C-alpha positions in Angstrom: -12.0 17.2 20.4 -12.7 18.3 24.0 -11.4 16.4 27.2 -10.0 13.1 26.8 -9.3 11.3 30.1 -6.6 8.3 30.0 -4.5 6.6 32.6 -0.8 6.4 33.6 1.0 2.9 33.8 4.2 1.9 34.7 6.8 1.6 31.8 10.1 0.0 33.2 11.2 2.5 35.9 9.1 5.5 34.4 5.6 6.3 34.4 3.9 6.4 30.8 0.7 8.0 29.8 -1.5 6.5 27.0 -2.3 9.0 24.1 -5.4 7.6 22.0 -5.0 7.4 18.5 -7.7 10.0 17.8 -5.1 12.7 18.8 -3.1 12.0 15.5 0.1 11.6 17.1 2.4 8.9 16.2 4.6 6.9 18.2 8.0 8.2 18.7 7.3 12.1 18.1 8.8 14.4 20.2 6.4 15.9 22.9 6.9 18.8 25.6 5.5 18.7 29.1 4.8 21.5 31.0 4.0 21.4 34.6 2.3 24.4 36.7 0.5 23.5 39.9 -1.5 20.6 39.2 -1.9 21.0 35.4 0.3 19.2 33.1 0.1 20.3 29.6 1.3 18.1 26.9 2.3 19.3 23.3 4.0 18.7 20.3 7.7 19.5 20.5 7.6 21.0 17.1 4.8 22.6 14.8 4.4 19.7 12.4 3.2 16.4 13.0 4.0 14.0 10.0 1.1 11.7 9.5 1.3 8.6 7.9 0.6 8.7 3.9 -2.0 6.9 2.5 -1.6 4.9 -0.8 -3.4 7.4 -2.7 -1.0 9.9 -1.5 2.1 7.7 -2.5 0.7 7.1 -5.9 0.0 10.8 -6.7 3.7 11.5 -5.9 4.7 9.1 -7.9 2.6 10.4 -10.9 4.1 13.8 -9.9 7.6 12.4 -10.5 6.6 10.5 -13.6 7.7 7.6 -15.6 11.5 6.5 -15.5 13.4 7.4 -18.3 15.8 5.0 -20.1 17.3 2.7 -17.7 21.5 2.8 -17.8 23.0 -0.1 -18.9 26.0 -1.1 -16.6 29.2 -2.5 -16.6 29.3 -6.1 -15.3 30.9 -6.5 -11.9 34.3 -7.6 -12.2 36.0 -9.4 -9.4 39.7 -9.6 -9.4 41.5 -13.1 -8.5 42.6 -12.8 -4.9 44.2 -15.8 -3.8 43.6 -17.0 -0.4 40.6 -14.6 -0.1 38.1 -17.7 -0.2 40.1 -20.3 1.3 41.8 -23.4 -0.5 39.8 -24.4 -3.7 
């Protein structure tokens, strides 16, 4: 990808940096910052970056799971009579 230039901006009482979408780093992803002399290195805090799944990937996973089997018939919910719980009737 090469060198990408960006700018910092003020966010509350901190300074933030814009990471372009082309890097593929999702919002809220944990990063590690290393500062040595005049060089700041930003790297993932972990090795795996989970990316957003496409609809095709989701449908593929659902196909792997297979169709739903027999649907279990459940007993109806029975609410006991609890005087005073709902106020005067």
